C-alpha positions as a printed Julia matrix, in Angstrom:
315×3 Matrix{Float64}:
 -79.46  -22.54   -5.85
 -79.31  -21.81   -2.17
 -78.21  -18.85   -0.38
 -75.01  -20.56    0.99
 -73.96  -21.86   -2.29
 -74.22  -18.13   -3.84
 -72.43  -16.6    -0.78
 -69.58  -19.14   -1.16
 -69.18  -18.44   -5.02
 -69.27  -14.75   -4.08
 -66.44  -14.96   -1.41
 -64.22  -17.16   -3.94
 -64.63  -14.34   -6.32
 -63.62  -11.71   -3.93
 -60.65  -13.45   -2.63
 -59.33  -14.34   -6.07
 -56.06  -12.65   -6.54
 -55.7    -9.99   -9.09
 -53.03  -10.33  -11.72
 -51.83   -6.85  -11.21
 -51.34   -6.92   -7.61
 -48.56   -9.8    -8.13
 -47.14   -8.23  -11.24
 -46.46   -4.85   -9.69
 -43.76   -5.7    -6.97
 -42.03   -8.24   -9.59
 -42.05   -5.65  -12.17
 -40.66   -3.02   -9.92
 -37.83   -5.34   -8.73
 -36.98   -5.9   -12.39
 -36.71   -2.28  -13.07
 -34.47   -1.77  -10.06
 -32.09   -4.52  -11.29
 -32.05   -3.11  -14.57
 -31.23    0.44  -13.09
 -28.52   -1.02  -10.72
 -26.71   -2.85  -13.48
 -26.96    0.21  -15.69
 -25.12    2.29  -13.05
 -22.53   -0.25  -12.29
 -21.91   -1.3   -16.01
 -19.27    1.48  -16.48
 -17.39    0.36  -13.38
 -17.88   -3.43  -14.48
 -16.39   -2.68  -17.85
 -13.47   -0.75  -16.55
 -12.85   -3.42  -13.85
 -12.98   -6.2   -16.45
 -11.06   -4.46  -19.15
  -8.16   -2.63  -16.93
  -7.84   -5.31  -14.03
  -9.36   -8.87  -14.68
  -8.17   -9.07  -18.13
  -4.53   -7.76  -17.71
  -4.08  -10.31  -14.59
  -5.23  -13.19  -16.68
  -3.42  -12.26  -19.87
  -0.33  -11.62  -17.58
  -0.56  -15.27  -16.08
  -1.0   -16.54  -19.58
   2.06  -14.6   -20.91
   4.07  -16.14  -17.81
   3.36  -19.41  -19.33
   4.92  -18.58  -22.67
   8.53  -17.41  -23.82
   6.92  -14.31  -25.35
   9.72  -11.65  -26.09
   9.46   -8.02  -27.47
  11.07   -9.36  -30.53
   7.94  -11.39  -31.26
   9.84  -14.73  -31.04
   8.75  -17.74  -29.34
   5.1   -16.9   -28.24
   4.05  -20.64  -27.81
   3.16  -21.94  -24.52
   6.31  -23.41  -22.38
   4.32  -24.3   -19.07
   6.03  -23.37  -15.83
   9.57  -23.23  -17.21
   9.65  -19.63  -16.67
   8.8   -20.07  -12.92
  11.42  -22.75  -12.6
  14.08  -20.55  -14.05
  12.89  -17.6   -11.61
  13.19  -19.83   -8.56
  16.81  -20.61   -9.7
  17.81  -17.14  -10.63
  20.31  -15.44   -8.23
  19.62  -11.98   -9.58
  15.93  -12.15   -8.69
  16.61  -13.51   -5.23
  19.21  -10.75   -4.67
  16.7    -8.18   -5.74
  13.91   -9.74   -3.7
  16.3    -9.66   -0.65
  17.08   -5.8    -1.34
  13.22   -5.18   -1.25
  12.8    -7.1     1.69
  15.75   -5.38    3.36
  14.45   -1.77    2.19
  11.12   -2.8     3.72
  12.29   -3.75    7.23
  14.65   -1.0     7.72
  12.17    1.73    6.26
   9.09    0.55    8.09
  10.07    0.86   11.39
  11.33    4.34   11.4
   8.28    5.35    9.17
   6.0     4.14   11.99
   8.09    5.32   15.08
   8.98    8.65   13.65
   5.39    9.48   12.67
   4.08    8.41   15.98
   6.6    10.76   17.97
   5.6    13.55   15.43
   1.97   13.19   16.24
   2.48   12.83   19.85
   4.43   16.12   20.11
   1.86   17.92   18.17
  -0.85   16.59   20.1
   0.28   18.06   23.4
  -0.79   21.48   22.2
   1.95   23.22   20.39
   1.11   26.72   19.18
   0.47   27.51   15.5
  -0.36   23.84   15.02
  -1.54   24.34   11.22
   2.21   25.66   10.6
   3.38   22.18   11.83
   0.91   20.01   10.12
   1.78   21.72    7.11
   5.4    21.49    7.51
   5.18   17.6     8.26
   2.78   16.98    5.55
   4.05   19.26    2.61
   7.05   16.92    1.42
   4.47   13.99    0.83
   2.98   16.23   -1.9
   6.1    16.47   -3.93
   6.65   14.18   -6.85
   9.33   11.6    -6.5
  11.45   12.94   -9.04
  11.53   16.35   -7.13
  12.39   14.3    -3.84
  14.98   12.33   -5.68
  16.94   15.03   -7.55
  17.0    17.01   -4.22
  18.43   14.2    -2.23
  21.03   13.48   -5.21
  22.13   16.93   -4.71
  22.31   16.75   -1.12
  24.19   13.46   -1.07
  26.89   14.59   -3.61
  30.23   13.42   -2.38
  31.95   16.56   -3.25
  29.49   19.5    -3.38
  26.65   18.13   -1.14
  25.5    20.03    1.78
  25.44   16.88    4.07
  29.31   16.19    3.52
  30.0    19.83    3.8
  28.27   20.0     6.96
  30.1    16.8     8.49
  33.45   18.23    7.45
  33.17   21.0     9.64
  33.32   18.33   12.58
  36.4    16.66   10.96
  34.18   13.68    9.67
  35.46   12.38    6.25
  33.3    12.54    3.26
  30.87    9.71    2.55
  29.92    8.14   -0.5
  26.05    8.23    0.31
  25.09    6.8    -2.85
  28.21    5.17   -4.01
  28.95    2.81   -0.93
  27.13   -0.28   -1.16
  27.09   -0.43    2.67
  25.43    3.15    2.95
  23.28    3.55   -0.28
  20.15    1.54    0.94
  20.14    3.55    4.2
  20.52    7.0     2.1
  17.49    6.04    0.29
  15.55    5.25    3.64
  16.37    8.69    4.94
  15.11   10.25    1.75
  11.93    8.26    1.86
  11.41    8.83    5.52
  11.59   12.66    4.77
   9.27   12.37    1.79
   6.54    9.99    3.25
   6.25   10.23    6.85
   3.8    13.08    6.78
   0.99   10.72    5.51
   1.56    8.29    8.71
   1.74   11.32   10.82
  -1.55   12.71    9.88
  -3.19    9.25   10.64
  -1.81    9.09   13.96
  -2.82   12.65   14.83
  -6.33   12.09   13.77
  -6.37    8.69   15.93
  -4.96   10.55   18.92
  -7.45   13.49   18.67
 -10.32   10.92   18.62
  -9.18    9.54   22.06
 -11.8    10.82   24.7
 -10.34   13.19   26.85
 -12.18   11.56   30.1
  -9.7     8.83   29.88
  -6.54   11.27   30.5
  -8.58   13.26   33.08
  -9.28   10.04   35.13
  -5.65    8.94   34.73
  -4.53   12.51   36.11
  -6.95   12.21   39.14
  -5.24    8.69   39.93
  -2.03   10.4    39.75
  -0.82    9.16   36.37
   1.9    11.31   34.8
   2.42   12.07   31.16
   4.51    9.06   30.36
   2.22    6.78   32.26
  -0.78    8.1    30.27
   1.05    7.77   26.73
   1.97    4.08   27.6
  -1.37    3.0    29.33
  -3.96    4.96   27.52
  -2.68    6.27   24.0
  -0.72    3.54   22.94
  -3.4     0.84   23.46
  -6.03    3.24   22.07
  -3.79    3.56   18.72
  -3.41   -0.16   18.32
  -5.75   -0.44   15.27
  -4.24    2.74   13.62
  -0.68    1.23   14.22
  -1.79   -2.12   12.57
  -3.28   -0.24    9.61
  -0.08    2.2     9.28
   2.26   -0.81    9.39
   0.13   -2.99    6.78
   0.09    0.31    4.46
   3.75    0.93    4.82
   4.86   -2.76    4.28
   2.78   -3.0     1.02
   4.27    0.64   -0.09
   7.77   -0.58    0.69
   7.35   -3.9    -1.05
   6.54   -2.02   -4.27
   9.43    0.63   -4.12
  10.84    1.61   -7.57
  10.8     5.49   -8.21
  13.06    6.85   -5.72
  15.85    3.8    -5.97
  15.6     3.91   -9.73
  16.04    7.92   -9.84
  18.64    8.08   -7.32
  20.94    5.02   -7.76
  19.37    3.0   -10.66
  19.87    0.01   -8.61
  23.47    0.49   -7.91
  26.22    0.42   -6.73
  26.6    -3.1    -8.04
  23.14   -3.88   -7.8
  23.13   -3.36   -3.95
  19.8    -1.41   -4.03
  17.97   -2.71   -7.06
  14.45   -3.71   -5.93
  12.61   -6.77   -7.54
  10.23   -4.11   -9.56
  13.15   -2.94  -11.08
  14.38   -6.37  -11.91
  11.09   -7.15  -13.54
  11.16   -4.04  -15.51
  14.68   -4.58  -16.59
  14.08   -8.22  -17.7
  11.04   -7.39  -19.66
  12.11   -4.08  -21.47
  15.81   -4.3   -21.41
  16.3    -8.11  -21.83
  13.26   -8.34  -23.98
  11.83  -11.47  -22.05
   8.27  -10.42  -21.19
   7.07  -13.92  -20.4
   9.82  -14.37  -17.88
   9.5   -11.1   -16.28
   5.74  -11.77  -16.17
   6.54  -14.93  -14.12
   8.65  -12.99  -11.55
   5.91  -10.4   -11.34
   3.38  -13.21  -10.31
   5.81  -14.53   -7.79
   6.19  -11.23   -6.46
   2.37  -10.89   -6.31
   2.04  -14.02   -4.3
   4.4   -12.51   -1.79
   2.3    -9.56   -1.37
  -0.84  -11.65   -1.25
   0.81  -13.86    1.42
   1.81  -10.58    3.53
  -1.76   -9.37    3.28
  -3.3   -12.49    4.4
  -0.83  -12.66    7.35
  -1.77   -9.22    8.41
  -5.59  -10.06    7.97
  -5.24  -13.04   10.21
  -3.3   -10.99   12.96
  -6.11   -8.19   12.88
  -8.74  -10.59   12.97
  -7.22  -12.14   16.21
  -6.62   -8.88   17.72
 -10.23   -7.86   17.31
 -11.68  -11.25   18.38
């Protein structure tokens, strides 16, 4: 055998891959995958059991005539949805919800902005102002509702007692259909504006001070700086606050149910309460599920619209 043949065979033997070298990274990746799925398994179980399954089963229920009495569990197709779209009570409660969303979102955004701007100018004892603004948000809805029910009492409430000193007649804050929703909005404003206030304050304090210094050198006053620097810099925060507030207002239930129970005459009943009463008072679980999915579609539509607007602004 020639020396060239021997050297060629030797090189082939040396360059032949060792099985252990290939198996090492593959085995390591396999172990990493197993470890990852092990850590994710508890969350996935809860996600499937408490989110995915209820959504799927709820949609299936909306296609049946299921009742709390156990009668008529058979599939009836989209009959519940057809009935819901022709239900005047559902449309009225949905209108009340949209009305509450509109008249509550605007002041909850504007008042929070004003509160944050006033505190951002450097008031003394800022910790006290922050605490006083945010503290109501920590209260339970039951506490807030009982507090305002007492304040709104037509005969003994502090608000009517104060107004009577100026010769203003007593107002049925929670008994007048024209005033009841606004009364709930005032209570909601006092209760939840602190959260939006903190978001605005944090955003304002993150604006570089150099912007204001340069504007001052150019002769811009406080108002010009606010409208030309502060507000444009707060645009992403404002979009986020508006979205969160709209979603929260669309799901309103607690304070309305505790303060007026949807009255007077159904003038404040939100769609969530209508779903609750249809399912657990009227015993029609399938029909209430159909209404809830119609309402769910509305929330998804609002969220998608906001996402499109936000994406265009950032583009």
